[in-house]
ChimeraX commands (.cxc) that place a marker at each C-alpha (Angstrom):
marker #1 position 7.16,15.99,-9.12 radius 0.5
marker #1 position 3.51,16.67,-8.23 radius 0.5
marker #1 position 0.97,13.94,-7.66 radius 0.5
marker #1 position -2.46,13.79,-9.31 radius 0.5
marker #1 position -4.12,15.70,-6.48 radius 0.5
marker #1 position -2.00,18.76,-7.21 radius 0.5
marker #1 position -1.95,18.67,-11.03 radius 0.5
marker #1 position -3.45,21.56,-12.88 radius 0.5
marker #1 position -4.74,21.49,-16.39 radius 0.5
marker #1 position -2.75,23.74,-18.74 radius 0.5
marker #1 position -4.11,27.24,-18.79 radius 0.5
marker #1 position -5.37,26.93,-15.22 radius 0.5
marker #1 position -2.32,28.23,-13.35 radius 0.5
marker #1 position -4.51,29.53,-10.53 radius 0.5
marker #1 position -6.19,26.18,-9.84 radius 0.5
marker #1 position -5.87,25.11,-6.22 radius 0.5
marker #1 position -4.62,21.65,-5.27 radius 0.5
marker #1 position -7.56,19.22,-5.30 radius 0.5
marker #1 position -7.03,18.33,-1.64 radius 0.5
marker #1 position -7.75,21.95,-0.67 radius 0.5
marker #1 position -11.13,22.07,-2.43 radius 0.5
marker #1 position -14.44,21.68,-0.67 radius 0.5
marker #1 position -16.75,18.97,-1.97 radius 0.5
marker #1 position -18.94,21.53,-3.73 radius 0.5
marker #1 position -15.98,23.28,-5.37 radius 0.5
marker #1 position -14.44,19.97,-6.49 radius 0.5
marker #1 position -17.76,18.76,-7.91 radius 0.5
marker #1 position -18.31,22.03,-9.80 radius 0.5
marker #1 position -14.80,21.87,-11.26 radius 0.5
marker #1 position -15.31,18.21,-12.19 radius 0.5
marker #1 position -18.52,19.12,-14.03 radius 0.5
marker #1 position -16.72,21.91,-15.92 radius 0.5
marker #1 position -13.86,19.54,-16.75 radius 0.5
marker #1 position -16.24,16.90,-18.12 radius 0.5
marker #1 position -18.08,19.52,-20.19 radius 0.5
marker #1 position -14.81,20.73,-21.70 radius 0.5
marker #1 position -13.71,17.16,-22.50 radius 0.5
marker #1 position -17.08,16.42,-24.10 radius 0.5
marker #1 position -16.72,19.32,-26.52 radius 0.5
marker #1 position -13.85,17.44,-28.17 radius 0.5
marker #1 position -11.31,18.88,-30.56 radius 0.5
marker #1 position -8.81,19.61,-27.80 radius 0.5
marker #1 position -5.07,19.18,-28.21 radius 0.5
marker #1 position -3.74,15.92,-26.79 radius 0.5
marker #1 position -1.84,17.57,-23.93 radius 0.5
marker #1 position -4.91,19.54,-22.84 radius 0.5
marker #1 position -7.05,16.39,-23.00 radius 0.5
marker #1 position -4.55,14.43,-20.88 radius 0.5
marker #1 position -4.23,17.23,-18.34 radius 0.5
marker #1 position -8.00,17.56,-18.03 radius 0.5
marker #1 position -8.39,13.80,-17.67 radius 0.5
marker #1 position -5.75,13.65,-14.93 radius 0.5
marker #1 position -7.28,16.57,-13.05 radius 0.5
marker #1 position -10.76,15.08,-13.48 radius 0.5
marker #1 position -9.61,11.73,-12.07 radius 0.5
marker #1 position -8.12,13.47,-9.03 radius 0.5
marker #1 position -11.30,15.52,-8.56 radius 0.5
marker #1 position -13.45,12.39,-8.77 radius 0.5
marker #1 position -11.31,10.56,-6.20 radius 0.5
marker #1 position -11.47,13.58,-3.87 radius 0.5
marker #1 position -15.27,13.79,-4.17 radius 0.5
marker #1 position -15.69,10.06,-3.56 radius 0.5
marker #1 position -13.47,10.23,-0.46 radius 0.5
marker #1 position -15.45,13.16,0.92 radius 0.5
marker #1 position -18.74,11.35,0.26 radius 0.5
marker #1 position -17.50,8.20,2.03 radius 0.5
marker #1 position -16.41,10.31,4.97 radius 0.5
marker #1 position -19.77,12.07,5.15 radius 0.5
marker #1 position -21.61,8.75,4.98 radius 0.5
marker #1 position -19.53,7.36,7.82 radius 0.5
marker #1 position -20.19,10.45,9.92 radius 0.5
marker #1 position -23.92,9.98,9.36 radius 0.5
marker #1 position -23.70,6.29,10.29 radius 0.5
marker #1 position -21.88,7.02,13.54 radius 0.5
marker #1 position -25.25,7.47,15.13 radius 0.5
marker #1 position -26.60,3.97,15.39 radius 0.5
marker #1 position -30.06,3.28,16.67 radius 0.5
marker #1 position -29.97,0.97,19.69 radius 0.5
marker #1 position -33.57,0.50,20.74 radius 0.5
marker #1 position -34.85,3.89,21.81 radius 0.5
marker #1 position -31.32,5.22,22.48 radius 0.5
marker #1 position -28.84,6.66,20.05 radius 0.5
marker #1 position -25.24,5.74,20.54 radius 0.5
marker #1 position -22.08,6.97,18.85 radius 0.5
marker #1 position -19.84,4.26,17.46 radius 0.5
marker #1 position -16.29,4.48,16.15 radius 0.5
marker #1 position -15.95,3.90,12.41 radius 0.5
marker #1 position -13.26,4.54,9.83 radius 0.5
marker #1 position -13.32,5.15,6.09 radius 0.5
marker #1 position -11.95,1.64,5.52 radius 0.5
marker #1 position -14.58,-0.09,7.67 radius 0.5
marker #1 position -17.19,-2.14,5.80 radius 0.5
marker #1 position -20.67,-0.65,5.89 radius 0.5
marker #1 position -23.22,-2.79,7.70 radius 0.5
marker #1 position -26.43,-2.59,5.68 radius 0.5
marker #1 position -28.53,-4.24,8.43 radius 0.5
marker link #1:1,2 radius 0.2
marker link #1:2,3 radius 0.2
marker link #1:3,4 radius 0.2
marker link #1:4,5 radius 0.2
marker link #1:5,6 radius 0.2
marker link #1:6,7 radius 0.2
marker link #1:7,8 radius 0.2
marker link #1:8,9 radius 0.2
marker link #1:9,10 radius 0.2
marker link #1:10,11 radius 0.2
marker link #1:11,12 radius 0.2
marker link #1:12,13 radius 0.2
marker link #1:13,14 radius 0.2
marker link #1:14,15 radius 0.2
marker link #1:15,16 radius 0.2
marker link #1:16,17 radius 0.2
marker link #1:17,18 radius 0.2
marker link #1:18,19 radius 0.2
marker link #1:19,20 radius 0.2
marker link #1:20,21 radius 0.2
marker link #1:21,22 radius 0.2
marker link #1:22,23 radius 0.2
marker link #1:23,24 radius 0.2
marker link #1:24,25 radius 0.2
marker link #1:25,26 radius 0.2
marker link #1:26,27 radius 0.2
marker link #1:27,28 radius 0.2
marker link #1:28,29 radius 0.2
marker link #1:29,30 radius 0.2
marker link #1:30,31 radius 0.2
marker link #1:31,32 radius 0.2
marker link #1:32,33 radius 0.2
marker link #1:33,34 radius 0.2
marker link #1:34,35 radius 0.2
marker link #1:35,36 radius 0.2
marker link #1:36,37 radius 0.2
marker link #1:37,38 radius 0.2
marker link #1:38,39 radius 0.2
marker link #1:39,40 radius 0.2
marker link #1:40,41 radius 0.2
marker link #1:41,42 radius 0.2
marker link #1:42,43 radius 0.2
marker link #1:43,44 radius 0.2
marker link #1:44,45 radius 0.2
marker link #1:45,46 radius 0.2
marker link #1:46,47 radius 0.2
marker link #1:47,48 radius 0.2
marker link #1:48,49 radius 0.2
marker link #1:49,50 radius 0.2
marker link #1:50,51 radius 0.2
marker link #1:51,52 radius 0.2
marker link #1:52,53 radius 0.2
marker link #1:53,54 radius 0.2
marker link #1:54,55 radius 0.2
marker link #1:55,56 radius 0.2
marker link #1:56,57 radius 0.2
marker link #1:57,58 radius 0.2
marker link #1:58,59 radius 0.2
marker link #1:59,60 radius 0.2
marker link #1:60,61 radius 0.2
marker link #1:61,62 radius 0.2
marker link #1:62,63 radius 0.2
marker link #1:63,64 radius 0.2
marker link #1:64,65 radius 0.2
marker link #1:65,66 radius 0.2
marker link #1:66,67 radius 0.2
marker link #1:67,68 radius 0.2
marker link #1:68,69 radius 0.2
marker link #1:69,70 radius 0.2
marker link #1:70,71 radius 0.2
marker link #1:71,72 radius 0.2
marker link #1:72,73 radius 0.2
marker link #1:73,74 radius 0.2
marker link #1:74,75 radius 0.2
marker link #1:75,76 radius 0.2
marker link #1:76,77 radius 0.2
marker link #1:77,78 radius 0.2
marker link #1:78,79 radius 0.2
marker link #1:79,80 radius 0.2
marker link #1:80,81 radius 0.2
marker link #1:81,82 radius 0.2
marker link #1:82,83 radius 0.2
marker link #1:83,84 radius 0.2
marker link #1:84,85 radius 0.2
marker link #1:85,86 radius 0.2
marker link #1:86,87 radius 0.2
marker link #1:87,88 radius 0.2
marker link #1:88,89 radius 0.2
marker link #1:89,90 radius 0.2
marker link #1:90,91 radius 0.2
marker link #1:91,92 radius 0.2
marker link #1:92,93 radius 0.2
marker link #1:93,94 radius 0.2
marker link #1:94,95 radius 0.2
marker link #1:95,96 radius 0.2
view
């Protein structure tokens, strides 16, 4: 059984697993998926497959954005010096 990150919408047998996509590729595929869903009139199975793939793509993009934000925040201004601090994706973001 495949998980949501590896599901492919019917008719897209060449689609790569979501976890292998770059942010830009995942976002572009998500936009195409949304556009196809918005057209309506799709068979139920196609709609469900697109929704599942879209949800996995969205989760992948959000994870990559959180990771990028954390990488940017690793440089913390300490007076006139910059210092690298250890952070993880699960760490709360200090807005101070």
